[in-house]
C-alpha positions as CSV (number, residue, x, y, z in Angstrom):
1,M,157.9,89.5,102.3
2,N,156.2,87.7,105.1
3,Q,152.5,87.7,105.6
4,V,151.4,90.1,108.4
5,T,148.7,88.8,110.7
6,I,147.1,91.3,113.0
7,V,146.1,90.1,116.4
8,T,143.9,92.1,118.8
9,G,144.4,91.2,122.4
10,G,147.7,89.6,121.4
11,A,149.4,90.3,124.7
12,G,146.9,88.3,126.7
13,F,147.4,84.6,127.7
14,I,145.7,83.0,124.6
15,G,146.6,85.8,122.3
16,S,150.3,85.7,123.1
17,H,150.4,82.0,122.4
18,L,148.7,82.6,119.0
19,V,151.3,85.3,118.3
20,R,154.2,82.9,119.3
21,Q,152.9,80.3,116.9
22,L,152.7,82.8,114.1
23,I,156.3,83.9,114.7
24,E,157.5,80.3,115.0
25,S,155.8,79.5,111.6
26,G,157.7,82.3,109.9
27,Q,154.9,84.8,109.7
28,S,155.0,88.4,110.9
29,A,152.6,89.5,113.6
30,R,151.2,92.9,114.6
31,V,149.5,93.1,118.0
32,I,147.0,95.8,118.8
33,E,146.7,96.4,122.6
34,L,145.4,99.1,124.8
35,P,147.9,101.7,125.9
36,G,149.6,100.7,129.1
37,T,149.4,96.9,128.4
38,D,152.5,94.9,129.3
39,V,153.9,93.5,126.1
40,E,157.4,92.6,127.3
41,H,156.7,88.9,127.2
42,L,155.9,88.9,123.4
43,P,158.5,87.4,121.1
44,A,161.1,89.6,119.5
45,G,160.1,91.1,116.2
46,V,156.4,91.5,117.0
47,E,155.1,94.9,116.0
48,V,152.9,96.4,118.7
49,I,150.4,99.2,118.2
50,F,148.8,100.7,121.2
51,A,145.3,101.7,120.3
52,D,141.7,101.4,121.6
53,I,139.7,99.2,119.2
54,R,136.7,101.5,119.6
55,D,138.8,104.3,117.9
56,R,137.9,103.7,114.2
57,D,140.7,105.9,112.9
58,A,143.4,104.2,115.0
59,L,142.1,100.8,114.2
60,G,142.1,101.6,110.5
61,R,145.7,102.7,110.7
62,A,146.7,99.6,112.7
63,F,145.1,97.3,110.0
64,L,146.9,98.9,107.1
65,G,149.2,96.5,105.3
66,G,147.8,93.5,107.1
67,D,147.2,90.2,105.3
68,G,144.9,88.5,107.8
69,F,143.6,89.1,111.3
70,I,142.6,87.3,114.5
71,I,140.3,89.1,116.8
72,W,140.7,87.8,120.3
73,P,138.6,87.4,122.3
74,P,136.5,86.1,119.4
75,I,133.4,88.0,120.3
76,L,133.7,91.8,120.8
77,T,130.9,94.1,121.7
78,C,131.4,97.7,120.5
79,G,128.5,99.9,121.4
80,R,125.4,98.0,120.1
81,V,127.3,96.0,117.5
82,T,128.6,92.5,118.3
83,V,131.3,91.2,116.0
84,A,132.2,87.5,115.9
85,N,135.3,86.4,114.0
86,S,137.5,83.4,113.7
87,M,141.0,82.8,112.3
88,R,141.1,83.5,108.6
């Protein structure tokens, strides 16, 4: 089974290029995007979950079964908590 990498913001300019590289390297990608975001330009086979990252329950479900994650943009501010992450 392929490794599943979860990408928040994966339909944006930089995020979609990251997703394309994951797919081309043989990995599986799951993109988390806000409802209503255009995802038609993403490569075939990309799993897309529409959720707001401020919704802990939805985010928890979206991350189930993931092997790694990329949070893009790399710095997110949710309420008073700032989270900085890089590729893992």
